[in-house]
C-alpha positions in Angstrom: 78.3 51.9 59.9 80.2 55.3 60.1 82.0 56.6 57.1 85.7 56.8 57.0 87.9 58.1 54.2 91.6 57.1 54.4 92.3 59.7 51.7 90.7 62.6 53.5 91.9 61.5 56.9 95.5 61.4 55.8 95.4 64.9 54.1 96.6 66.9 57.1 99.2 64.2 58.0 100.8 63.7 54.6 100.7 67.5 53.8 101.1 67.4 50.0 101.5 70.9 48.7 98.6 72.4 46.7 98.7 72.0 42.9 98.9 75.0 40.6 95.2 74.4 39.7 94.2 74.5 43.4 96.1 77.7 43.8 94.4 79.3 40.8 91.0 78.2 42.2 91.7 79.9 45.5 92.6 76.8 47.5 96.3 77.5 47.8 96.2 77.4 51.6 94.9 73.8 51.8 96.9 70.6 51.4 96.3 68.5 48.4 94.5 65.2 49.0 97.3 62.5 48.7 97.1 59.8 46.1 97.2 56.2 47.4 100.9 56.1 46.2 101.8 59.3 48.1 100.1 58.2 51.3 101.7 54.7 51.2 105.1 56.2 50.6 104.6 58.6 53.5 103.4 56.0 56.0 105.5 53.0 55.0 108.3 54.2 52.8 107.1 51.7 50.2 106.3 52.4 46.5 102.9 51.3 45.2 103.4 48.6 42.6 100.4 47.8 40.4 98.5 50.9 41.2 95.0 51.5 39.7 94.2 47.8 40.1 91.8 46.7 42.7 93.9 44.4 44.8 97.1 46.5 45.1 95.1 49.7 45.7 93.0 47.9 48.4 96.0 46.4 50.1 97.8 49.8 50.1 94.7 51.5 51.5 94.5 48.9 54.3 98.2 49.5 55.1 97.7 53.2 55.2 94.6 52.8 57.4 96.4 50.6 60.0 99.4 52.9 60.0 97.1 55.8 60.9 95.0 53.7 63.3 97.2 51.0 65.0 95.3 48.3 66.9 95.2 48.8 70.7 97.9 47.0 72.6 96.6 44.2 74.9 98.6 43.9 78.1 
């Protein structure tokens, strides 16, 4: 099974600015990897409720994944 990381795959779409720590470390020209909450807000406009719990985080990750990879339309 191929690997897929919703977090890494959304980085150049969400385009979160680098943190001060990233800039000090010489990574100021890269986007910050978004949190689940940041990516969910970007793709759906929704706020993450109950974050850092397995079910809400998993459901949010699935919503982000399907927003980035919509199913093919069947004619």
